[in-house]
C-alpha positions in Angstrom: 96.9 87.7 83.9 100.5 89.1 82.8 102.3 90.0 85.4 106.4 90.5 85.1 109.2 89.8 87.4 112.8 89.7 87.4 115.5 87.5 89.3 119.3 86.5 88.9 120.5 83.0 87.9 123.4 81.8 90.6 126.6 79.9 89.5 124.7 76.8 90.2 122.2 77.8 87.7 119.4 78.4 90.4 116.8 80.7 90.3 114.4 82.3 93.1 111.4 82.6 92.3 110.1 85.7 93.3 106.9 86.0 96.2 104.7 87.4 94.1 105.1 84.8 91.2 105.2 82.1 94.1 102.0 83.5 95.5 100.0 83.9 92.3 101.3 79.7 91.2 100.3 78.8 95.4 103.7 77.5 95.3 104.8 76.1 99.0 108.1 74.9 99.8 108.5 71.3 98.3 105.7 72.2 95.4 107.0 70.9 92.0 107.5 72.7 88.9 107.7 71.6 85.2 109.6 74.0 82.6 108.4 73.9 79.1 110.9 75.6 76.5 109.0 76.7 73.5 109.5 79.1 70.6 108.7 82.2 73.0 110.5 81.5 75.8 110.1 79.0 78.7 107.1 78.7 80.9 107.0 77.6 84.6 103.9 75.9 85.9 103.2 74.2 89.1 103.0 70.1 88.9 102.4 66.9 91.0 104.0 64.0 90.9 102.0 60.8 91.0 103.7 58.0 91.6 102.6 54.8 89.5 103.2 51.7 90.3 106.7 50.0 89.2 104.2 46.6 87.7 100.6 46.3 86.1 98.4 43.9 88.0 98.4 41.5 84.9 102.7 41.8 85.1 102.8 41.0 89.0 100.3 37.9 88.1 103.3 36.9 86.3 105.8 37.8 88.6 103.6 35.9 91.1 103.7 32.6 89.1 107.6 33.1 88.4 107.9 33.2 91.9 106.4 29.9 92.1 108.5 28.1 89.5 111.4 26.4 90.8 115.1 27.2 89.7 114.3 30.5 87.3 116.9 33.2 88.0 117.6 36.2 85.8 121.0 37.7 85.4 120.0 41.4 84.0 116.5 42.9 84.2 115.7 42.6 80.3 116.0 38.9 80.8 113.5 39.5 83.3 111.5 41.6 81.1 111.4 39.1 78.2 110.1 36.5 80.0 107.7 38.3 81.9 106.3 39.5 78.0 106.1 35.6 77.1 103.8 34.7 79.8 
């Protein structure tokens, strides 16, 4: 399907997606879109953001092991991650 609409960019860099395009893409308030820059221009597509856990099950087991160890403290996230990787 080919369909063309135009919109102006505001001083803040914002663009209103024309209602016809929102209907075609089934965009509703709060929808998330992704912009992809290609050699031919920009592609705007609807997308879904899926939350992923900060740690895997294996990493959580390591964290629980660390918590049970006495006296372990870390000054930075990097040192914590390094210790987790060593377990």
